[in-house]
C-alpha atoms as a printed R data frame, in Angstrom:
    type eleno elety resid chain resno       x       y       z
1   ATOM     1    CA   MET     A     1  -1.683  19.441   6.246
2   ATOM     2    CA   THR     A     2  -1.837  16.083   3.913
3   ATOM     3    CA   ASP     A     3  -1.131  18.371   0.922
4   ATOM     4    CA   VAL     A     4   1.967  20.000   1.993
5   ATOM     5    CA   HIS     A     5   3.860  16.015   3.402
6   ATOM     6    CA   TYR     A     6   2.822  15.056   0.008
7   ATOM     7    CA   ARG     A     7   4.619  17.692  -2.035
8   ATOM     8    CA   GLN     A     8   7.344  17.851   0.332
9   ATOM     9    CA   HIS     A     9   7.300  13.944   0.805
10  ATOM    10    CA   VAL     A    10   6.022  11.173  -0.970
11  ATOM    11    CA   MET     A    11   6.552  13.361  -4.445
12  ATOM    12    CA   PRO     A    12  10.067  13.788  -3.825
13  ATOM    13    CA   TYR     A    13  10.211   9.261  -2.166
14  ATOM    14    CA   TYR     A    14   8.410   8.428  -6.042
15  ATOM    15    CA   ARG     A    15  10.044  10.708  -8.209
16  ATOM    16    CA   ALA     A    16  13.848   9.966  -7.623
17  ATOM    17    CA   PHE     A    17  15.316   8.106  -9.986
18  ATOM    18    CA   GLU     A    18  16.179   4.856  -7.804
19  ATOM    19    CA   SER     A    19  12.505   4.141  -7.176
20  ATOM    20    CA   ARG     A    20  10.575   5.255 -10.382
21  ATOM    21    CA   PHE     A    21  13.714   2.421 -12.334
22  ATOM    22    CA   GLY     A    22  12.871  -0.120  -9.529
23  ATOM    23    CA   TYR     A    23   9.144  -0.821  -9.541
24  ATOM    24    CA   ALA     A    24   9.610   0.193 -13.273
25  ATOM    25    CA   ALA     A    25  12.235  -3.195 -13.703
26  ATOM    26    CA   LEU     A    26  11.056  -4.950 -11.073
27  ATOM    27    CA   LEU     A    27   7.466  -4.609 -10.427
28  ATOM    28    CA   GLY     A    28   5.923  -2.601 -14.049
29  ATOM    29    CA   ARG     A    29   6.147   0.668 -11.442
30  ATOM    30    CA   THR     A    30   3.578  -1.566  -9.409
31  ATOM    31    CA   ARG     A    31   4.269  -0.829  -5.846
32  ATOM    32    CA   HIS     A    32   2.734  -3.694  -2.932
33  ATOM    33    CA   PHE     A    33   4.254  -6.790  -2.147
34  ATOM    34    CA   GLY     A    34   3.329 -10.167  -3.666
35  ATOM    35    CA   TRP     A    35   1.614 -13.405  -1.748
36  ATOM    36    CA   TYR     A    36   3.393 -16.694  -1.071
37  ATOM    37    CA   GLU     A    37   3.013 -20.383  -1.202
38  ATOM    38    CA   PRO     A    38   5.054 -22.643  -0.228
39  ATOM    39    CA   GLY     A    39   5.998 -23.696  -3.733
40  ATOM    40    CA   HIS     A    40   5.743 -20.503  -5.279
41  ATOM    41    CA   SER     A    41   8.938 -18.688  -6.745
42  ATOM    42    CA   PRO     A    42  10.648 -16.356  -5.151
43  ATOM    43    CA   TRP     A    43  11.739 -14.354  -7.765
44  ATOM    44    CA   GLY     A    44   8.104 -14.501  -9.758
45  ATOM    45    CA   PHE     A    45   7.038 -10.878  -8.710
46  ATOM    46    CA   ALA     A    46   4.136 -10.603 -11.192
47  ATOM    47    CA   ALA     A    47   2.491 -13.529 -10.064
48  ATOM    48    CA   ALA     A    48   3.252 -12.559  -6.631
49  ATOM    49    CA   MET     A    49   1.048  -9.784  -6.938
50  ATOM    50    CA   ARG     A    50  -1.551 -11.050  -9.057
51  ATOM    51    CA   ARG     A    51  -1.681 -13.486  -6.143
52  ATOM    52    CA   MET     A    52  -2.123 -10.372  -3.939
53  ATOM    53    CA   GLU     A    53  -4.543  -8.919  -5.436
54  ATOM    54    CA   LEU     A    54  -6.489 -11.560  -5.541
55  ATOM    55    CA   VAL     A    55  -6.081 -12.263  -2.186
56  ATOM    56    CA   LEU     A    56  -7.683  -8.530  -1.204
57  ATOM    57    CA   ALA     A    57 -10.976  -9.302  -3.642
58  ATOM    58    CA   ARG     A    58 -12.320 -12.447  -1.679
59  ATOM    59    CA   LYS     A    59 -11.027 -10.629   1.441
60  ATOM    60    CA   LEU     A    60 -14.363  -7.418  -0.365
61  ATOM    61    CA   ALA     A    61 -15.796 -10.193  -0.972
62  ATOM    62    CA   LEU     A    62 -18.534  -7.974  -3.333
63  ATOM    63    CA   SER     A    63 -21.227  -8.845  -5.089
64  ATOM    64    CA   PRO     A    64 -21.004  -8.469  -9.526
65  ATOM    65    CA   GLY     A    65 -21.917  -4.583 -10.379
66  ATOM    66    CA   SER     A    66 -20.398  -3.628  -6.047
67  ATOM    67    CA   SER     A    67 -19.075  -0.134  -5.989
68  ATOM    68    CA   VAL     A    68 -15.928  -0.373  -4.625
69  ATOM    69    CA   LEU     A    69 -13.029   2.318  -4.239
70  ATOM    70    CA   ASP     A    70  -9.690   2.183  -4.615
71  ATOM    71    CA   ALA     A    71  -7.151   4.420  -1.854
72  ATOM    72    CA   GLY     A    72  -3.917   4.733  -3.695
73  ATOM    73    CA   CYS     A    73  -4.560   2.811  -6.843
74  ATOM    74    CA   GLY     A    74  -0.775   3.848  -8.780
75  ATOM    75    CA   VAL     A    75  -0.768   2.689 -12.124
76  ATOM    76    CA   GLY     A    76  -3.910   0.714 -11.566
77  ATOM    77    CA   ASP     A    77  -2.568  -3.057 -11.504
78  ATOM    78    CA   THR     A    78  -4.692  -3.683  -8.356
79  ATOM    79    CA   ALA     A    79  -7.969  -2.319  -9.256
80  ATOM    80    CA   ARG     A    80  -7.580  -4.130 -13.120
81  ATOM    81    CA   THR     A    81  -7.417  -7.133 -11.323
82  ATOM    82    CA   ILE     A    82  -9.808  -6.967  -9.027
83  ATOM    83    CA   ALA     A    83 -12.329  -5.525 -11.539
84  ATOM    84    CA   ARG     A    84 -12.130  -8.683 -13.111
85  ATOM    85    CA   ALA     A    85 -11.811 -11.466 -11.100
86  ATOM    86    CA   SER     A    86 -15.220  -9.802  -9.257
87  ATOM    87    CA   GLY     A    87 -17.479  -8.283 -11.603
88  ATOM    88    CA   VAL     A    88 -17.422  -4.566  -9.871
89  ATOM    89    CA   TYR     A    89 -16.452  -0.917 -10.719
90  ATOM    90    CA   VAL     A    90 -13.480   0.086  -8.825
91  ATOM    91    CA   THR     A    91 -12.464   4.638  -8.883
92  ATOM    92    CA   GLY     A    92  -8.489   4.628  -8.183
93  ATOM    93    CA   ILE     A    93  -7.615   8.188  -7.039
94  ATOM    94    CA   ASP     A    94  -3.719   8.830  -6.014
95  ATOM    95    CA   GLY     A    95  -2.238  11.924  -5.593
96  ATOM    96    CA   ILE     A    96   0.647  10.880  -8.439
97  ATOM    97    CA   GLU     A    97  -0.994  12.370 -11.150
98  ATOM    98    CA   PRO     A    98   1.432  10.269 -14.221
99  ATOM    99    CA   ASP     A    99   0.592   7.274 -12.493
100 ATOM   100    CA   VAL     A   100  -2.771   8.123 -12.609
101 ATOM   101    CA   VAL     A   101  -1.842   9.063 -16.725
102 ATOM   102    CA   ILE     A   102  -0.954   5.328 -16.866
103 ATOM   103    CA   ALA     A   103  -3.836   3.467 -15.380
104 ATOM   104    CA   ARG     A   104  -6.196   5.150 -17.941
105 ATOM   105    CA   GLN     A   105  -3.947   4.120 -20.441
106 ATOM   106    CA   ARG     A   106  -3.529   0.474 -19.136
107 ATOM   107    CA   SER     A   107  -7.565   0.312 -18.416
108 ATOM   108    CA   THR     A   108  -7.884   1.392 -21.630
109 ATOM   109    CA   ARG     A   109  -5.646  -1.186 -23.434
110 ATOM   110    CA   ALA     A   110  -7.557  -3.916 -21.277
111 ATOM   111    CA   GLY     A   111 -10.523  -3.516 -23.250
112 ATOM   112    CA   GLU     A   112 -13.525  -4.341 -21.130
113 ATOM   113    CA   LEU     A   113 -12.144  -2.867 -18.210
114 ATOM   114    CA   GLY     A   114 -11.876  -0.118 -19.059
115 ATOM   115    CA   GLY     A   115 -15.468   0.836 -18.516
116 ATOM   116    CA   ARG     A   116 -14.973  -0.889 -14.578
117 ATOM   117    CA   THR     A   117 -12.628   0.976 -13.900
118 ATOM   118    CA   ARG     A   118 -11.566   4.411 -13.837
119 ATOM   119    CA   PHE     A   119  -9.040   6.631 -12.289
120 ATOM   120    CA   LEU     A   120  -8.760  10.353 -10.746
121 ATOM   121    CA   LEU     A   121  -5.882  12.619  -9.415
122 ATOM   122    CA   ALA     A   122  -7.487  12.864  -5.796
123 ATOM   123    CA   ASN     A   123  -6.136  12.593  -2.130
124 ATOM   124    CA   TYR     A   124  -8.195  10.495   0.704
125 ATOM   125    CA   HIS     A   125  -8.142  12.309   3.149
126 ATOM   126    CA   ALA     A   126 -10.834  15.363   1.263
127 ATOM   127    CA   LEU     A   127 -12.016  12.358  -1.422
128 ATOM   128    CA   PRO     A   128 -14.464  14.384  -3.941
129 ATOM   129    CA   PHE     A   129 -17.553  11.409  -3.099
130 ATOM   130    CA   ALA     A   130 -20.484  12.408  -1.505
131 ATOM   131    CA   ASP     A   131 -21.457  10.285   1.341
132 ATOM   132    CA   ALA     A   132 -22.423   6.820   0.735
133 ATOM   133    CA   SER     A   133 -20.633   6.163  -2.578
134 ATOM   134    CA   PHE     A   134 -19.153   3.465  -2.532
135 ATOM   135    CA   ASP     A   135 -20.079  -0.913  -1.661
136 ATOM   136    CA   GLY     A   136 -16.440  -1.284  -0.855
137 ATOM   137    CA   VAL     A   137 -13.111   0.223  -0.270
138 ATOM   138    CA   TYR     A   138  -9.615  -0.773  -0.065
139 ATOM   139    CA   THR     A   139  -5.815   0.176   0.401
140 ATOM   140    CA   MET     A   140  -2.709  -1.814  -0.168
141 ATOM   141    CA   GLU     A   141   0.680  -0.099   1.044
142 ATOM   142    CA   SER     A   142  -0.704   2.916   0.496
143 ATOM   143    CA   PHE     A   143  -2.313   4.218   4.282
144 ATOM   144    CA   VAL     A   144   1.338   4.348   5.291
145 ATOM   145    CA   HIS     A   145   1.599   7.150   3.533
146 ATOM   146    CA   SER     A   146  -0.945   8.887   6.227
147 ATOM   147    CA   PRO     A   147   0.235  12.026   8.384
148 ATOM   148    CA   ASP     A   148  -3.533  12.049   9.159
149 ATOM   149    CA   PRO     A   149  -4.658   8.702   9.786
150 ATOM   150    CA   ARG     A   150  -8.011   9.371  12.038
151 ATOM   151    CA   GLN     A   151  -8.805  12.130   9.024
152 ATOM   152    CA   GLY     A   152  -8.066   9.119   6.048
153 ATOM   153    CA   LEU     A   153 -10.188   6.308   7.966
154 ATOM   154    CA   ALA     A   154 -13.191   9.093   8.641
155 ATOM   155    CA   GLU     A   155 -13.769   9.600   4.579
156 ATOM   156    CA   PHE     A   156 -13.375   6.151   4.430
157 ATOM   157    CA   PHE     A   157 -15.723   6.261   6.385
158 ATOM   158    CA   ARG     A   158 -18.421   9.082   4.761
159 ATOM   159    CA   VAL     A   159 -18.163   7.449   1.629
160 ATOM   160    CA   LEU     A   160 -19.378   3.875   2.371
161 ATOM   161    CA   ARG     A   161 -22.684   2.923   2.241
162 ATOM   162    CA   PRO     A   162 -23.524   1.070   4.972
163 ATOM   163    CA   GLY     A   163 -23.256  -2.475   5.242
164 ATOM   164    CA   GLY     A   164 -20.019  -1.565   3.573
165 ATOM   165    CA   ARG     A   165 -16.592  -3.493   3.770
166 ATOM   166    CA   LEU     A   166 -12.956  -1.969   4.208
167 ATOM   167    CA   VAL     A   167 -10.089  -3.338   3.432
168 ATOM   168    CA   MET     A   168  -6.718  -2.616   4.205
169 ATOM   169    CA   SER     A   169  -3.486  -4.303   3.102
170 ATOM   170    CA   GLU     A   170  -1.153  -1.988   5.853
171 ATOM   171    CA   TYR     A   171   2.427  -2.631   7.059
172 ATOM   172    CA   SER     A   172   2.633  -2.335  11.632
173 ATOM   173    CA   SER     A   173   5.734  -0.952  12.764
174 ATOM   174    CA   THR     A   174   6.952  -2.450  17.133
175 ATOM   175    CA   PRO     A   175   6.951   0.868  19.197
176 ATOM   176    CA   GLN     A   176  10.216   2.287  19.315
177 ATOM   177    CA   ALA     A   177  10.115   1.750  22.717
178 ATOM   178    CA   HIS     A   178  10.796  -2.031  22.582
179 ATOM   179    CA   LEU     A   179  13.838  -2.058  19.486
180 ATOM   180    CA   LEU     A   180  17.328  -1.609  19.974
181 ATOM   181    CA   PRO     A   181  19.028   0.955  19.122
182 ATOM   182    CA   GLN     A   182  20.041   0.116  15.469
183 ATOM   183    CA   ALA     A   183  16.563  -1.624  14.875
184 ATOM   184    CA   ARG     A   184  15.221   1.484  16.144
185 ATOM   185    CA   SER     A   185  16.931   3.466  13.993
186 ATOM   186    CA   ALA     A   186  16.829   1.773  10.762
187 ATOM   187    CA   LEU     A   187  12.998   2.201  10.824
188 ATOM   188    CA   ILE     A   188  12.800   5.862  11.561
189 ATOM   189    CA   ARG     A   189  15.186   6.505   8.950
190 ATOM   190    CA   VAL     A   190  13.228   4.194   6.584
191 ATOM   191    CA   CYS     A   191  10.263   5.752   7.572
192 ATOM   192    CA   GLU     A   192  10.881   8.640   6.982
193 ATOM   193    CA   LEU     A   193  13.035   8.803   3.842
194 ATOM   194    CA   SER     A   194  10.002   6.946   2.258
195 ATOM   195    CA   GLY     A   195   7.489   9.537   3.663
196 ATOM   196    CA   MET     A   196   5.461   6.762   5.721
197 ATOM   197    CA   PRO     A   197   4.470   8.652   9.201
198 ATOM   198    CA   GLY     A   198   1.420   6.381   8.804
199 ATOM   199    CA   MET     A   199   3.863   2.734   9.671
200 ATOM   200    CA   LEU     A   200   5.382   4.755  12.977
201 ATOM   201    CA   THR     A   201   1.993   5.967  14.546
202 ATOM   202    CA   MET     A   202   0.794   3.493  13.578
203 ATOM   203    CA   THR     A   203   1.797   0.758  15.565
204 ATOM   204    CA   HIS     A   204   0.448  -2.712  16.130
205 ATOM   205    CA   GLY     A   205  -2.954  -3.000  17.091
206 ATOM   206    CA   HIS     A   206  -3.332   0.308  16.560
207 ATOM   207    CA   LEU     A   207  -4.899   0.076  13.193
208 ATOM   208    CA   GLU     A   208  -8.156  -1.460  14.672
209 ATOM   209    CA   LEU     A   209  -8.007   0.949  17.406
210 ATOM   210    CA   LEU     A   210  -8.203   3.478  14.665
211 ATOM   211    CA   LEU     A   211 -11.287   1.435  13.018
212 ATOM   212    CA   GLN     A   212 -12.678   0.950  15.695
213 ATOM   213    CA   GLN     A   213 -13.075   4.842  16.366
214 ATOM   214    CA   ALA     A   214 -13.805   5.868  13.489
215 ATOM   215    CA   GLY     A   215 -17.568   3.652  13.622
216 ATOM   216    CA   PHE     A   216 -16.126   0.505  12.047
217 ATOM   217    CA   VAL     A   217 -16.599  -2.751  13.119
218 ATOM   218    CA   VAL     A   218 -13.397  -4.611  12.657
219 ATOM   219    CA   GLU     A   219 -14.339  -8.353  12.010
220 ATOM   220    CA   SER     A   220 -10.354  -9.667  11.636
221 ATOM   221    CA   ALA     A   221  -7.029  -8.682  11.224
222 ATOM   222    CA   TYR     A   222  -4.550 -10.996   9.897
223 ATOM   223    CA   ASP     A   223  -0.891 -11.584  10.237
224 ATOM   224    CA   ALA     A   224   0.548 -11.953   6.897
225 ATOM   225    CA   THR     A   225   3.921 -11.166   7.181
226 ATOM   226    CA   GLU     A   226   5.048 -14.359   6.133
227 ATOM   227    CA   LYS     A   227   3.345 -14.298   2.991
228 ATOM   228    CA   VAL     A   228   5.443 -11.386   2.379
229 ATOM   229    CA   LEU     A   229   8.852 -12.670   3.442
230 ATOM   230    CA   PRO     A   230   9.976 -14.281  -0.379
231 ATOM   231    CA   MET     A   231   9.643 -10.757  -1.898
232 ATOM   232    CA   LEU     A   232  10.946  -8.382   0.144
233 ATOM   233    CA   ARG     A   233  14.087 -11.822   0.967
234 ATOM   234    CA   CYS     A   234  15.003 -11.423  -2.893
235 ATOM   235    CA   PHE     A   235  14.833  -6.869  -2.969
236 ATOM   236    CA   SER     A   236  17.696  -7.471   0.091
237 ATOM   237    CA   VAL     A   237  19.650  -9.087  -2.368
238 ATOM   238    CA   LEU     A   238  19.357  -7.384  -5.016
239 ATOM   239    CA   GLY     A   239  20.407  -4.381  -2.408
240 ATOM   240    CA   ARG     A   240  23.202  -5.298  -0.803
241 ATOM   241    CA   LEU     A   241  25.650  -4.465  -3.204
242 ATOM   242    CA   PRO     A   242  24.114  -1.074  -3.886
243 ATOM   243    CA   TYR     A   243  23.136   0.068  -0.545
244 ATOM   244    CA   ALA     A   244  27.248  -1.549   0.339
245 ATOM   245    CA   LEU     A   245  28.592   1.123  -1.972
246 ATOM   246    CA   ALA     A   246  26.309   3.618  -1.022
247 ATOM   247    CA   ARG     A   247  27.211   3.326   2.253
248 ATOM   248    CA   GLY     A   248  30.772   3.599   1.517
249 ATOM   249    CA   VAL     A   249  30.895   7.441   0.881
250 ATOM   250    CA   GLY     A   250  28.566   8.230   2.516
251 ATOM   251    CA   ARG     A   251  25.260   8.441   0.900
252 ATOM   252    CA   GLY     A   252  23.091   5.270   1.353
253 ATOM   253    CA   ASP     A   253  20.441   7.552   1.937
254 ATOM   254    CA   ARG     A   254  20.374   7.987  -1.723
255 ATOM   255    CA   LEU     A   255  19.215   4.804  -2.427
256 ATOM   256    CA   VAL     A   256  15.574   4.217  -0.523
257 ATOM   257    CA   ASN     A   257  14.396   1.187  -2.082
258 ATOM   258    CA   ALA     A   258  18.085  -0.568  -1.586
259 ATOM   259    CA   MET     A   259  18.601   0.714   2.307
260 ATOM   260    CA   SER     A   260  14.445  -0.441   3.428
261 ATOM   261    CA   GLY     A   261  14.920  -3.723   1.257
262 ATOM   262    CA   VAL     A   262  18.432  -4.744   2.958
263 ATOM   263    CA   GLU     A   263  17.445  -3.185   6.532
264 ATOM   264    CA   MET     A   264  13.525  -4.376   6.770
265 ATOM   265    CA   TYR     A   265  15.233  -7.551   6.163
266 ATOM   266    CA   ARG     A   266  18.196  -7.784   8.594
267 ATOM   267    CA   HIS     A   267  15.263  -5.581  11.513
268 ATOM   268    CA   GLN     A   268  12.588  -8.127  11.237
269 ATOM   269    CA   GLU     A   269  11.584  -7.486  14.462
270 ATOM   270    CA   THR     A   270  10.759  -3.489  13.470
271 ATOM   271    CA   TRP     A   271   6.977  -4.539  11.632
272 ATOM   272    CA   ARG     A   272   4.850  -6.826  10.008
273 ATOM   273    CA   TYR     A   273   2.439  -6.862   7.651
274 ATOM   274    CA   ASN     A   274  -1.523  -6.870   7.979
275 ATOM   275    CA   ILE     A   275  -4.367  -6.591   6.502
276 ATOM   276    CA   CYS     A   276  -7.365  -5.845   8.345
277 ATOM   277    CA   ILE     A   277 -10.935  -6.174   7.309
278 ATOM   278    CA   ALA     A   278 -13.826  -4.472   8.489
279 ATOM   279    CA   SER     A   279 -17.013  -3.401   7.811
280 ATOM   280    CA   LYS     A   280 -19.523  -0.124   8.458
281 ATOM   281    CA   PRO     A   281 -22.546  -0.727  10.874
């Protein structure tokens, strides 16, 4: 089920020219939002993403030498920031083989981080690790791609040691029944085209409930939406014209990221950006 979903929905999204070009040109191939405080330039994407990664490192709050799983590592920038900032050892997994290759190359070029990061091709619904292998696990906007959140959380719980910490930086959605038709349609279309069924099923507060059902103790759930809105506004500005032109010829769906930037900024009532912290008893 999960492998089929990944091949049919997630891989086509990330392999599309717009995704490959946009992520490379704007974000250096990294695929997550940045963290903004008053006074930060909204266009300083790289600095904002490093700040977001440092927020994650602080919330993991692990001792140097701890072992950490990055579930959905992409090209490994988050893993390298956390390894450097916290002195931990990070194992990153991802289902996109070219990204895993790039992650390995970048860590090798980073010198000492090559020994504290490793990257594997794997699926977080069926982790290739023994029980209680890690002191910490995190996701950075990767769990929204899950077609089976319960199975993913069960795997995180299994590979964590007792007392281990899980930090998830993920989107949640407003229940569709609470949205006006235009907003509901935009949310559904963006999630469908981006291969994000988890965002539709994880309405506000639902991830916390799933974590408890999986056996975790939820320590906190922080709504960080305002911290990422400056970057989304920039994406909306950049995507407005190409999205309008594509819609004018009936091909708006071909520019998924431009659509997402414009529609999700326009319909901010449809989503939130959350940071959930949980631990294994």
